[in-house]
VOPA-53226 format. One record per residue: x, y, z of N, C-alpha, C, O, CB in turn. Coordinates in steps of 0.2 Angstrom, whole numbers, padded with zeros to 4 digits, always signed. Glycine has a CB too. Layout:
REM VOPA-53226
XYZXYZXYZXYZXYZ;...
***
This chain:
REM VOPA-53226
+0094-0621-0274+0097-0619-0267+0097-0612-0267+0095-0609-0262+0104-0623-0266;+0101-0609-0272+0101-0602-0272+0095-0598-0272+0094-0593-0269+0105-0600-0278;+0090-0601-0275+0083-0598-0276+0080-0599-0269+0076-0594-0267+0079-0602-0281;+0081-0604-0265+0078-0605-0259+0081-0600-0254+0078-0597-0250+0079-0612-0256;+0088-0599-0255+0091-0594-0250+0089-0587-0252+0088-0583-0247+0099-0595-0251;+0087-0585-0258+0085-0579-0259+0078-0578-0257+0076-0572-0254+0085-0578-0267;+0074-0582-0257+0067-0582-0255+0067-0581-0247+0063-0577-0245+0063-0588-0257;+0072-0584-0244+0072-0584-0237+0074-0577-0235+0072-0574-0230+0077-0589-0234;+0079-0575-0238+0082-0568-0237+0076-0563-0238+0076-0558-0234+0088-0566-0241;+0072-0563-0243+0067-0559-0244+0062-0559-0239+0059-0554-0237+0064-0560-0251;+0061-0565-0236+0056-0566-0231+0058-0563-0225+0055-0560-0221+0054-0573-0230;+0065-0564-0223+0068-0561-0217+0067-0553-0218+0066-0550-0213+0075-0563-0216;+0069-0550-0224+0069-0543-0224+0062-0541-0223+0061-0535-0220+0071-0541-0231;+0057-0544-0226+0050-0542-0225+0048-0542-0218+0044-0538-0216+0045-0546-0229;+0050-0547-0215+0049-0548-0207+0052-0543-0203+0049-0540-0199+0051-0555-0205;+0058-0541-0205+0061-0536-0202+0058-0529-0203+0057-0525-0198+0069-0535-0204;+0056-0528-0209+0052-0522-0211+0046-0521-0207+0044-0516-0204+0051-0521-0218;+0042-0527-0206+0036-0527-0203+0037-0526-0195+0034-0522-0192+0032-0534-0204;+0043-0529-0193+0044-0528-0186+0046-0520-0184+0044-0518-0179+0050-0532-0183;+0050-0517-0189+0052-0510-0188+0046-0506-0188+0045-0501-0184+0057-0508-0194;+0042-0507-0193+0035-0503-0194+0031-0504-0188+0029-0499-0185+0031-0505-0200;+0031-0510-0185+0027-0511-0179+0030-0508-0173+0026-0505-0169+0026-0519-0178;+0036-0508-0173+0040-0505-0167+0039-0498-0168+0038-0494-0163+0047-0507-0167;+0040-0495-0174+0039-0487-0175+0032-0485-0173+0031-0480-0170+0040-0485-0182;+0027-0489-0175+0020-0487-0173+0019-0487-0165+0016-0483-0162+0015-0492-0176;+0022-0492-0162+0022-0493-0155+0025-0487-0152+0023-0485-0146+0025-0499-0152;+0031-0485-0154+0035-0479-0152+0031-0473-0152+0031-0469-0147+0042-0478-0155;+0028-0471-0158+0024-0465-0158+0018-0465-0154+0017-0460-0151+0021-0465-0166;+0015-0471-0153+0009-0471-0148+0012-0470-0141+0008-0466-0137+0006-0478-0149;+0018-0473-0139+0020-0472-0133+0022-0464-0132+0021-0461-0127+0027-0476-0132;+0025-0462-0137+0027-0454-0137+0020-0450-0136+0020-0446-0132+0030-0452-0143;+0015-0452-0139+0009-0448-0139+0006-0449-0132+0004-0444-0129+0004-0450-0144;+0007-0455-0129+0004-0456-0122+0008-0453-0117+0006-0451-0112+0003-0463-0121;+0015-0452-0118+0019-0450-0113+0020-0442-0114+0020-0439-0109+0026-0453-0113;+0021-0440-0120+0023-0433-0121+0017-0429-0121+0017-0423-0119+0027-0432-0127;+0011-0431-0123+0005-0427-0124+0003-0424-0118+0002-0418-0117+0000-0432-0127;+0003-0428-0112+0001-0425-0106+0006-0420-0104+0004-0414-0101+0000-0430-0100;+0012-0421-0105+0017-0416-0103+0016-0410-0107+0016-0404-0104+0024-0419-0104;+0015-0410-0113+0014-0404-0117+0008-0401-0115+0008-0394-0115+0013-0406-0125;+0003-0404-0113-0003-0401-0111-0002-0397-0104-0004-0392-0103-0009-0406-0109;+0002-0401-0100+0004-0397-0093+0008-0391-0095+0007-0386-0091+0007-0402-0088;+0012-0392-0099+0017-0386-0101+0012-0380-0104+0013-0375-0102+0022-0388-0106;+0008-0382-0108+0003-0377-0111-0001-0374-0106-0001-0367-0106-0001-0380-0116;-0003-0378-0101-0007-0375-0095-0003-0370-0091-0005-0365-0089-0010-0380-0091;+0003-0373-0090+0008-0368-0086+0010-0362-0089+0010-0357-0086+0015-0372-0084;+0011-0362-0096+0012-0356-0100+0006-0352-0100+0007-0346-0099+0014-0358-0107;+0000-0355-0100-0006-0351-0100-0006-0347-0094-0008-0341-0093-0012-0355-0102;-0005-0351-0088-0005-0348-0082+0000-0343-0081-0001-0337-0078-0005-0353-0076;+0006-0344-0083+0011-0339-0083+0009-0332-0087+0010-0327-0084+0018-0342-0086;+0006-0334-0093+0004-0328-0096-0002-0324-0093-0002-0318-0092+0001-0330-0103;-0006-0328-0090-0012-0325-0086-0009-0321-0080-0011-0315-0078-0017-0330-0083;-0004-0324-0077+0000-0321-0071+0003-0315-0073+0003-0310-0070+0004-0326-0067;+0007-0315-0079+0010-0309-0081+0005-0304-0083+0007-0298-0081+0014-0311-0088;+0000-0305-0086-0006-0300-0087-0008-0297-0081-0009-0291-0080-0011-0303-0091;-0009-0302-0076-0012-0299-0069-0006-0295-0066-0008-0290-0063-0013-0305-0065;+0000-0297-0067+0005-0293-0064+0006-0286-0067+0007-0281-0064+0012-0296-0064;+0005-0286-0074+0005-0280-0078-0001-0275-0076+0000-0269-0075+0004-0281-0085;-0007-0278-0075-0013-0274-0072-0012-0271-0065-0013-0266-0064-0019-0278-0073;-0008-0276-0061-0007-0274-0054-0002-0268-0055-0003-0263-0051-0004-0279-0050;+0003-0268-0059+0008-0263-0059+0005-0256-0062+0006-0251-0059+0014-0265-0064;+0000-0257-0067-0004-0251-0069-0008-0248-0064-0008-0242-0063-0008-0253-0075;-0011-0253-0060-0015-0250-0054-0011-0247-0049-0013-0241-0046-0019-0256-0051;-0005-0250-0048+0000-0246-0043+0002-0240-0045+0002-0235-0042+0006-0251-0041;+0003-0239-0052+0005-0233-0055+0000-0228-0054+0001-0222-0053+0008-0234-0062;-0006-0230-0056-0012-0225-0056-0013-0223-0048-0014-0217-0047-0018-0229-0058;-0012-0228-0044-0013-0226-0037-0007-0221-0035-0009-0216-0031-0012-0232-0032;-0001-0222-0037+0004-0217-0036+0003-0211-0038+0004-0205-0035+0011-0220-0038;+0000-0210-0045-0001-0204-0048-0007-0200-0044-0006-0194-0043-0004-0205-0055;-0012-0204-0042-0017-0201-0038-0014-0199-0031-0016-0193-0029-0023-0206-0036;-0010-0203-0028-0007-0201-0022-0003-0194-0023-0003-0190-0018-0003-0206-0019;+0001-0194-0028+0005-0188-0029+0001-0182-0031+0003-0177-0028+0010-0189-0035;-0004-0183-0034-0009-0178-0036-0012-0175-0029-0013-0169-0028-0014-0180-0041;-0014-0180-0025-0017-0178-0019-0012-0174-0015-0014-0169-0011-0019-0184-0015;-0006-0176-0015-0001-0173-0011+0000-0166-0014+0001-0161-0010+0006-0176-0011;+0000-0165-0020+0001-0158-0023-0005-0154-0021-0004-0148-0020+0001-0159-0031;-0011-0157-0022-0017-0153-0020-0017-0151-0012-0019-0146-0010-0023-0157-0021;-0014-0156-0008-0014-0154-0001-0009-0149+0000-0010-0144+0004-0011-0161+0003;-0003-0149-0003+0002-0143-0003-0001-0137-0005+0000-0132-0002+0008-0145-0007;-0004-0137-0011-0007-0131-0014-0013-0128-0009-0013-0122-0008-0011-0132-0020;-0017-0133-0006-0022-0131-0001-0019-0128+0005-0021-0123+0008-0026-0137+0001;-0013-0131+0007-0010-0128+0013-0007-0121+0012-0007-0117+0016-0004-0133+0015;-0004-0120+0006-0001-0114+0004-0007-0109+0003-0006-0103+0005+0002-0114-0003;-0013-0111+0000-0018-0106+0000-0021-0104+0007-0023-0098+0008-0024-0110-0004;-0021-0109+0011-0023-0108+0018-0018-0103+0021-0021-0098+0025-0024-0114+0022;-0012-0104+0020-0007-0099+0023-0008-0092+0020-0007-0087+0024+0000-0102+0022;-0009-0092+0014-0010-0085+0010-0016-0082+0013-0016-0076+0014-0010-0086+0003;-0021-0086+0014-0027-0083+0017-0026-0081+0024-0029-0075+0026-0033-0088+0017;-0023-0084+0028-0021-0082+0035-0017-0075+0034-0018-0071+0038-0017-0087+0039;-0012-0075+0030-0008-0069+0029-0012-0063+0027-0012-0058+0030-0003-0070+0024;-0017-0064+0022-0021-0059+0020-0026-0057+0026-0028-0051+0027-0026-0061+0014;-0028-0062+0030-0033-0060+0035-0029-0056+0041-0032-0052+0043-0035-0067+0038;-0023-0058+0042-0019-0054+0047-0017-0047+0044-0018-0043+0048-0012-0058+0048;-0016-0047+0038-0015-0040+0035-0022-0036+0036-0021-0030+0037-0013-0040+0028;-0027-0039+0034-0033-0036+0034-0035-0033+0042-0037-0028+0043-0039-0040+0032;-0033-0038+0046-0034-0036+0053-0030-0031+0055-0032-0026+0059-0033-0042+0058;-0024-0031+0053-0019-0025+0054-0021-0019+0052-0021-0014+0055-0012-0027+0051;-0024-0019+0045-0027-0013+0043-0033-0010+0047-0034-0004+0048-0029-0014+0035;-0037-0015+0049-0043-0013+0053-0041-0010+0059-0044-0005+0062-0047-0020+0054;-0036-0013+0063-0033-0011+0069-0030-0004+0068-0031+0001+0072-0028-0015+0072;-0027-0003+0062-0024+0004+0061-0029+0009+0060-0029+0015+0062-0019+0003+0055;-0034+0007+0056-0040+0011+0054-0043+0013+0061-0046+0019+0062-0045+0008+0049;-0044+0008+0065-0048+0010+0072-0043+0014+0076-0046+0019+0079-0049+0003+0076;-0037+0013+0076-0032+0018+0079-0033+0025+0077-0033+0030+0080-0025+0015+0079;-0033+0025+0070-0033+0032+0067-0040+0035+0068-0040+0041+0070-0033+0031+0059;-0045+0031+0068-0052+0033+0070-0052+0036+0077-0055+0041+0078-0057+0028+0069;-0049+0032+0081-0049+0034+0088-0045+0041+0089-0047+0045+0093-0046+0029+0093;-0039+0041+0086-0035+0047+0086-0039+0053+0083-0039+0059+0086-0029+0047+0082;-0043+0052+0077-0047+0057+0074-0053+0059+0079-0054+0065+0079-0050+0055+0067;-0056+0054+0082-0061+0056+0087-0058+0060+0093-0061+0065+0095-0064+0050+0090;-0052+0058+0095-0049+0062+0101-0048+0069+0098-0049+0074+0102-0043+0059+0103;-0045+0070+0092-0043+0076+0090-0049+0080+0089-0050+0086+0090-0039+0076+0083;-0055+0077+0086-0061+0081+0085-0064+0083+0091-0066+0089+0092-0066+0076+0081;-0064+0079+0096-0066+0081+0103-0062+0087+0106-0065+0092+0108-0066+0075+0108;-0055+0086+0105-0051+0092+0107-0053+0098+0103-0053+0104+0106-0044+0090+0106;-0053+0097+0097-0055+0103+0093-0062+0106+0094-0062+0112+0095-0055+0101+0085;-0067+0102+0095-0073+0105+0097-0073+0108+0104-0076+0114+0105-0078+0099+0098;-0069+0105+0109-0068+0109+0115-0065+0115+0114-0067+0120+0117-0065+0104+0120;-0060+0115+0110-0056+0122+0109-0060+0127+0106-0060+0133+0108-0049+0121+0105;-0064+0125+0101-0068+0129+0097-0074+0132+0102-0076+0137+0101-0071+0126+0091;-0076+0127+0106-0082+0129+0111-0079+0135+0115-0082+0140+0117-0084+0123+0115;-0073+0133+0118-0070+0138+0122-0068+0145+0119-0070+0150+0121-0063+0136+0125;-0066+0144+0113-0065+0151+0109-0071+0154+0107-0072+0160+0108-0061+0149+0102;-0077+0150+0106-0083+0153+0104-0086+0157+0111-0089+0162+0110-0088+0148+0102;-0085+0154+0116-0087+0157+0122-0083+0163+0124-0086+0168+0127-0087+0152+0128;-0077+0163+0122-0073+0169+0124-0071+0173+0118-0067+0178+0119-0066+0166+0127;-0075+0172+0113-0073+0176+0107-0073+0184+0108-0069+0187+0105-0077+0174+0101;-0078+0186+0112-0078+0193+0113-0073+0195+0118-0073+0201+0120-0085+0195+0116;-0070+0191+0122-0065+0193+0127-0058+0193+0124-0053+0195+0127-0065+0187+0132;-0057+0192+0117-0050+0193+0114-0050+0200+0112-0054+0203+0108-0050+0188+0108;-0045+0203+0114-0043+0210+0113-0037+0211+0108-0032+0208+0109-0043+0214+0119;-0038+0216+0104-0032+0218+0100-0027+0221+0104-0028+0226+0107-0034+0222+0094;-0021+0218+0104-0015+0221+0108-0010+0224+0104-0006+0228+0107-0013+0216+0113;-0009+0222+0098-0003+0225+0094-0005+0223+0087-0008+0218+0085+0004+0222+0096;-0001+0226+0082-0002+0224+0075+0005+0226+0071+0008+0231+0074-0008+0228+0072;+0006+0223+0066+0012+0224+0062+0010+0225+0054+0005+0221+0052+0017+0219+0063;+0013+0229+0050+0012+0229+0043+0019+0227+0040+0024+0230+0041+0010+0236+0041;+0018+0222+0036+0024+0219+0032+0023+0221+0025+0018+0219+0022+0025+0211+0033;+0028+0226+0022+0027+0228+0016+0031+0224+0010+0036+0220+0012+0030+0235+0015;+0028+0224+0004+0031+0220-0001+0032+0224-0007+0029+0230-0008+0026+0214-0003;+0037+0222-0011+0039+0225-0018+0033+0224-0023+0028+0220-0022+0045+0223-0020;+0033+0228-0028+0028+0228-0033+0028+0221-0037+0033+0218-0039+0030+0233-0039;+0022+0218-0036+0021+0211-0039+0025+0206-0036+0026+0201-0039+0022+0211-0047;+0027+0207-0030+0031+0202-0026+0027+0199-0020+0023+0203-0017+0038+0206-0023;+0029+0193-0019+0026+0189-0013+0031+0187-0009+0029+0184-0003+0021+0184-0016;+0038+0187-0010+0043+0184-0006+0045+0190-0001+0045+0196-0002+0049+0183-0010;+0047+0187+0005+0049+0191+0011+0056+0194+0009+0060+0190+0007+0048+0188+0017;+0057+0200+0011+0063+0203+0011+0067+0202+0017+0064+0200+0022+0063+0211+0009;+0073+0203+0017+0077+0203+0024+0074+0207+0029+0074+0205+0035+0085+0204+0022;+0072+0213+0027+0070+0218+0032+0063+0215+0035+0062+0216+0041+0068+0225+0029;+0059+0212+0030+0052+0210+0032+0054+0204+0037+0050+0203+0042+0048+0207+0026;+0058+0199+0036+0060+0194+0040+0062+0196+0047+0060+0194+0052+0065+0189+0037;+0067+0201+0047+0069+0204+0053+0063+0207+0057+0063+0206+0063+0074+0210+0052;+0058+0210+0054+0053+0213+0057+0048+0207+0060+0046+0208+0066+0048+0217+0052;+0048+0202+0057+0044+0196+0059+0048+0193+0065+0044+0191+0070+0043+0191+0054;+0054+0192+0065+0058+0190+0070+0057+0194+0077+0056+0191+0082+0066+0190+0069;+0057+0200+0076+0056+0205+0082+0048+0204+0084+0047+0204+0091+0057+0212+0080;+0044+0203+0080+0037+0202+0082+0036+0196+0086+0032+0195+0091+0032+0203+0076;+0039+0190+0083+0038+0184+0086+0042+0184+0093+0039+0180+0098+0041+0178+0082;+0047+0187+0094+0051+0188+0100+0046+0190+0106+0047+0189+0112+0057+0192+0100;+0041+0195+0104+0037+0197+0109+0031+0192+0111+0028+0193+0116+0033+0204+0106;+0031+0187+0107+0026+0182+0109+0028+0176+0112+0024+0171+0114+0022+0180+0102;+0035+0176+0114+0038+0170+0117+0034+0168+0123+0034+0162+0125+0045+0171+0118;+0032+0172+0128+0030+0171+0134+0022+0171+0134+0019+0170+0139+0032+0175+0139;+0019+0172+0128+0012+0173+0128+0009+0166+0127+0011+0162+0123+0010+0178+0123;+0003+0165+0129-0001+0159+0128-0007+0160+0125-0009+0157+0120-0002+0155+0135;-0012+0164+0128-0018+0165+0125-0019+0170+0120-0021+0176+0121-0023+0166+0131;-0016+0169+0114-0016+0173+0109-0018+0170+0102-0017+0164+0101-0009+0177+0108;-0021+0174+0098-0022+0172+0091-0020+0177+0086-0019+0183+0088-0030+0170+0090;-0018+0175+0080-0016+0180+0075-0021+0180+0069-0023+0175+0067-0009+0178+0072;-0022+0186+0067-0025+0188+0061-0020+0190+0056-0017+0195+0057-0031+0193+0062;-0020+0187+0050-0015+0188+0045-0019+0190+0038-0022+0185+0036-0009+0183+0044;-0019+0196+0036-0022+0198+0030-0017+0201+0025-0013+0205+0026-0028+0203+0031;-0018+0198+0018-0014+0201+0013-0018+0206+0009-0024+0205+0008-0012+0195+0009;-0014+0211+0006-0017+0216+0002-0012+0218-0004-0006+0216-0004-0018+0223+0007;-0015+0221-0009-0011+0224-0014-0013+0231-0016-0018+0233-0013-0012+0219-0021;-0010+0234-0020-0012+0241-0023-0017+0239-0028-0019+0234-0030-0006+0245-0025;-0019+0244-0032-0025+0244-0037-0022+0242-0044-0026+0242-0048-0029+0250-0037;-0015+0241-0044-0012+0240-0051-0014+0233-0053-0013+0228-0049-0005+0241-0050;-0016+0232-0059-0018+0225-0061-0025+0223-0060-0029+0227-0058-0013+0220-0058;-0027+0217-0062-0034+0215-0062-0036+0213-0055-0031+0211-0051-0035+0209-0067;-0042+0213-0053-0044+0211-0046-0042+0204-0045-0040+0203-0039-0052+0213-0046;-0043+0200-0050-0042+0192-0048-0034+0191-0047-0032+0188-0043-0044+0188-0054;-0030+0195-0051-0023+0194-0050-0021+0197-0044-0017+0194-0040-0019+0198-0056;-0024+0202-0042-0022+0205-0035-0024+0201-0029-0021+0201-0024-0025+0212-0035;-0030+0198-0030-0033+0193-0025-0028+0188-0024-0026+0186-0018-0040+0191-0027;-0026+0184-0029-0021+0179-0029-0014+0181-0026-0011+0178-0022-0020+0176-0036;-0012+0187-0028-0006+0190-0025-0006+0191-0018-0002+0190-0014-0004+0196-0029;-0012+0194-0016-0013+0195-0009-0013+0189-0004-0010+0189+0001-0019+0199-0007;-0015+0183-0007-0015+0177-0004-0008+0174-0003-0006+0172+0002-0020+0172-0007;-0004+0175-0009+0002+0172-0008+0007+0176-0003+0011+0174+0000+0006+0173-0015;+0005+0183-0003+0009+0187+0002+0007+0185+0009+0012+0184+0013+0007+0194+0001;+0001+0184+0010-0001+0181+0017+0002+0174+0019+0004+0173+0024-0009+0181+0018;+0002+0170+0013+0005+0163+0014+0012+0164+0016+0015+0160+0020+0004+0159+0008;+0016+0168+0013+0023+0169+0014+0024+0171+0022+0029+0168+0025+0026+0174+0010;+0020+0175+0024+0021+0177+0031+0019+0171+0036+0023+0169+0041+0016+0183+0033;+0014+0167+0034+0012+0162+0038+0017+0156+0038+0019+0153+0043+0005+0159+0036;+0020+0155+0032+0025+0150+0032+0031+0152+0036+0034+0147+0039+0027+0149+0024;+0033+0158+0036+0039+0160+0039+0038+0159+0047+0042+0157+0051+0041+0167+0038;+0032+0161+0049+0030+0161+0056+0030+0153+0059+0032+0152+0064+0024+0164+0058;+0027+0149+0055+0026+0142+0057+0032+0138+0056+0034+0134+0060+0020+0139+0053;+0036+0139+0050+0042+0135+0049+0048+0137+0053+0052+0134+0056+0043+0135+0042;+0049+0144+0053+0055+0147+0056+0054+0148+0063+0059+0147+0067+0057+0154+0053;+0048+0149+0066+0047+0151+0073+0043+0146+0076+0041+0147+0082+0045+0158+0073;+0040+0141+0073+0036+0136+0076+0030+0139+0079+0027+0137+0084+0040+0132+0081;+0027+0144+0076+0021+0147+0079+0015+0142+0077+0014+0140+0071+0019+0154+0076;+0011+0140+0082+0006+0135+0080+0001+0137+0075-0002+0143+0076+0002+0133+0087;+0000+0133+0070-0004+0135+0064-0012+0136+0067-0015+0140+0064-0004+0130+0059;-0013+0133+0072-0020+0133+0075-0022+0140+0078-0027+0142+0079-0021+0128+0080;-0016+0144+0079-0017+0151+0082-0018+0156+0076-0018+0162+0078-0011+0152+0086;-0017+0154+0070-0017+0159+0064-0023+0158+0060-0026+0153+0059-0011+0157+0060;-0026+0164+0059-0032+0165+0054-0029+0169+0048-0027+0174+0049-0038+0168+0057;-0030+0166+0042-0027+0170+0036-0032+0171+0031-0036+0167+0030-0021+0165+0033;-0031+0177+0028-0036+0179+0022-0032+0183+0017-0028+0188+0019-0042+0183+0025;-0033+0182+0011-0031+0186+0005-0037+0191+0004-0042+0189+0002-0029+0182-0001;-0035+0198+0004-0041+0203+0003-0040+0206-0004-0045+0208-0007-0040+0208+0008;-0034+0206-0007-0034+0209-0013-0032+0217-0013-0029+0219-0008-0040+0208-0018;-0035+0220-0018-0034+0227-0018-0039+0231-0014-0039+0238-0013-0035+0230-0025;-0044+0228-0010-0049+0231-0006-0045+0234+0000-0040+0232+0002-0055+0227-0005;-0049+0239+0003-0047+0242+0010-0039+0244+0009-0035+0242+0013-0047+0236+0015;-0038+0249+0005-0031+0252+0005-0030+0257+0011-0035+0259+0014-0030+0256-0002;-0024+0257+0013-0023+0262+0019-0021+0269+0016-0021+0273+0020-0017+0259+0023;-0020+0270+0010-0018+0276+0007-0021+0277+0000-0024+0272-0003-0010+0278+0008;-0019+0283-0003-0022+0284-0010-0018+0280-0015-0012+0281-0015-0022+0292-0011;-0021+0276-0019-0018+0272-0024-0015+0276-0030-0012+0273-0034-0022+0266-0026;-0017+0283-0030-0015+0287-0035-0008+0289-0034-0005+0292-0039-0019+0293-0036;-0005+0288-0029+0002+0290-0027+0007+0284-0026+0004+0279-0024+0002+0295-0021;+0013+0285-0028+0018+0280-0027+0018+0278-0020+0019+0272-0018+0025+0282-0029;+0018+0283-0015+0019+0281-0008+0013+0277-0006+0013+0273-0002+0020+0287-0004;+0007+0279-0008+0001+0276-0006+0000+0269-0009-0002+0265-0005-0005+0280-0009;+0003+0268-0015+0003+0261-0018+0008+0257-0014+0007+0251-0013+0005+0261-0025;+0013+0260-0012+0018+0256-0008+0015+0254-0001+0017+0248+0001+0025+0261-0006;+0012+0258+0002+0008+0256+0009+0003+0251+0008+0001+0247+0012+0006+0262+0012;+0000+0251+0002-0005+0246+0000-0003+0239-0001-0006+0234+0001-0009+0248-0006;+0004+0238-0003+0007+0232-0004+0009+0229+0002+0015+0230+0004+0012+0232-0009;+0005+0226+0006+0006+0224+0013+0003+0218+0015-0002+0215+0012+0004+0230+0018;+0005+0215+0021+0002+0210+0025+0001+0213+0032+0006+0215+0035+0006+0203+0025;-0005+0213+0034-0007+0215+0041-0007+0209+0046-0010+0204+0045-0013+0219+0041;-0003+0210+0051-0003+0205+0057-0006+0208+0063-0003+0213+0065+0004+0202+0058;-0011+0205+0065-0015+0208+0071-0014+0202+0077-0016+0197+0075-0022+0210+0070;-0012+0204+0083-0012+0200+0088-0017+0201+0093-0018+0207+0095-0005+0201+0092;-0021+0196+0094-0027+0196+0099-0025+0192+0105-0022+0186+0105-0033+0194+0096;-0026+0195+0111-0025+0191+0117-0031+0190+0121-0036+0195+0122-0019+0194+0122;-0032+0184+0125-0038+0183+0129-0038+0187+0135-0033+0187+0139-0039+0175+0130;-0043+0191+0136-0044+0195+0142-0050+0193+0146-0055+0196+0145-0044+0203+0140;-0049+0188+0151-0055+0186+0154-0057+0191+0159-0063+0190+0162-0053+0179+0158;-0053+0196+0161-0055+0201+0166-0058+0207+0162-0060+0212+0165-0049+0204+0169;-0059+0206+0155-0063+0212+0152-0059+0218+0152-0061+0223+0151-0070+0213+0154;-0052+0217+0153-0047+0223+0152-0042+0221+0147-0041+0215+0146-0044+0225+0159;-0039+0226+0144-0034+0225+0139-0028+0221+0142-0025+0223+0147-0031+0231+0136;-0027+0215+0139-0022+0210+0142-0015+0211+0138-0012+0206+0136-0025+0203+0142;-0013+0217+0137-0007+0218+0134-0001+0215+0137+0004+0214+0134-0006+0225+0132;-0002+0214+0144+0004+0211+0148+0006+0204+0146+0011+0202+0147+0002+0212+0155;+0001+0201+0143+0002+0194+0140+0007+0194+0134+0010+0189+0133-0004+0190+0139;+0008+0200+0131+0012+0200+0125+0017+0205+0126+0016+0211+0126+0008+0202+0119;+0023+0203+0129+0029+0208+0130+0030+0212+0124+0031+0210+0119+0035+0204+0132;+0031+0219+0126+0033+0223+0121+0027+0225+0116+0028+0228+0111+0039+0221+0117;+0021+0223+0118+0015+0225+0113+0014+0232+0113+0015+0236+0118+0009+0221+0116;+0012+0234+0107+0010+0241+0106+0003+0242+0107-0001+0237+0107+0012+0244+0099;+0000+0248+0108-0007+0249+0109-0010+0248+0102-0007+0249+0097-0008+0256+0112;-0017+0246+0102-0020+0245+0096-0021+0251+0092-0021+0257+0094-0028+0242+0097;-0020+0250+0085-0021+0255+0080-0014+0259+0079-0014+0264+0075-0026+0260+0083;-0009+0256+0082-0002+0259+0080+0003+0254+0077+0008+0252+0080+0001+0262+0087;+0001+0252+0071+0005+0246+0068+0012+0249+0066+0013+0255+0065+0002+0244+0062;+0017+0245+0066+0024+0246+0064+0025+0243+0057+0022+0238+0056+0029+0244+0069;+0029+0246+0053+0030+0243+0046+0038+0242+0045+0042+0246+0048+0027+0248+0041;+0039+0238+0041+0046+0237+0038+0048+0243+0034+0044+0246+0030+0047+0231+0035;+0054+0245+0034+0056+0251+0031+0059+0250+0024+0061+0244+0023+0060+0256+0035;+0060+0255+0020+0064+0254+0014+0061+0249+0009+0065+0246+0005+0071+0253+0015;+0054+0248+0009+0051+0244+0004+0050+0248-0003+0048+0254-0002+0045+0241+0007;+0051+0245-0008+0050+0248-0015+0043+0246-0017+0040+0248-0022+0055+0246-0020;
***
């Protein structure tokens, strides 16, 4: 009886095992049939997500590149605008210089025409200018600066020209024979320049009315072998010429004028 019971139990156990194994196989198959397609769809979805992420990344890269190009284009546009503005500024400056140059040229032409006309008039009337007075300004040994006496003498001479219009001045510098000829020539020029500077700066005598020359030791007025002769040689001669359209001496145009050939000199020069 016991043996039969044991055999039955073993058979039941084997049947249960077979049923479990069969059920397990059926469950796995069911799982494969149910879960497999889901896994496939999940895989496809993940793949699409990955592709979409890659596409989004590429799109972001494209947008970034487009932004960079746009910013670069903006920078180039700003630079081009600045360059254009600079070019306009340079063009305006160049036009301004051109206008200024044209104005200067016009002024120069006007001055040249005026000068030519004046020179033509002077050339036509050159023989009608008559010497009406002269002055001798004396200088110290190796000196080119004006003394107080010389300045006073020039002040008096200019006072005689206040109401005169048609006059010209000849100013010539001289030295004694002491020293070399070149040194004396330079000294005579500096003496003449001192007189011209005083007349033009202090008394506003028009420079266009002055003709100046440094003569040097030539044409002495006295004997250079004597002290007094050398003193008289150290001089600047000022000659006043007045236009005389009537071919008569027009000394009346220069108040207080002396007759030609009677120069006055500053005194007490060493």
